[in-house]
Each structure stands twice: as structure tokens, then as C-alpha cells.
C-alpha positions, 0 to 999 in steps of 0.5 A: 439461553434460547435458540435465537440468542445462540444463533445471533451470538453465532453470527456475531462470532463468525463476523468477528472471525472474518474481521480478524482473518481479514486483519491478519491476512489482508492479501488472502482470499479477500480482495480489497482496495489497493494500499499506499504500498501498492502504489509505492511498489509501482516504482520498482517496476522497471519495464514501462509496459508492465508498469502501465499495466500494473498502474491500470489494474490498481486504478481500476481496483479503486473504490468509487463514490458517486455523489448525486446532488449537493456540493463537494468541498475538497481541499489539499489536506485530504479533507472532503465535506459533502453538503446536502 
């Protein structure tokens, strides 16, 4: 096996380790989008000011998708289709 093949396999192995770590430790060093449970946890916050701040933090951490051109068709079932 040559050095290029070893390097490619090493990169793949490291990427798989990062994915496995992310799955096992979702709240760890990687910061991702909020989960449904994060929004459910807002109900447990009794102080209105703290709840408002937590809600604002969660809303700011949502990933945004910008669509330029085309048409967007969204329905209540949660399905979204983008044409063009």
C-alpha cells in the first residue's frame, strides 16, 4: 500500500471517529442546532425573563436556509419542495 492510500484511509478513519464522537456526545465540544428536547425544556423554566432569553438563544441557533429564485411549496405535514 502506498503513502497516498494510507493518507486517504487515515483521513476517512479520522472523519468516522469524529462522526462517532458526535453521535455519542451530542452536547460536547461540537455545537449544533437545537433539538426538539431543547424547546420542550423551555416549558420547565418558570421565570419569564429566563424563558424569554433561553427562547431567543434557541431561535438564534437555528440553521437558516436561504432560497434565491424558484418557488417554495410547504404544507402542514412538514414537507417542503423547492422548484428551480
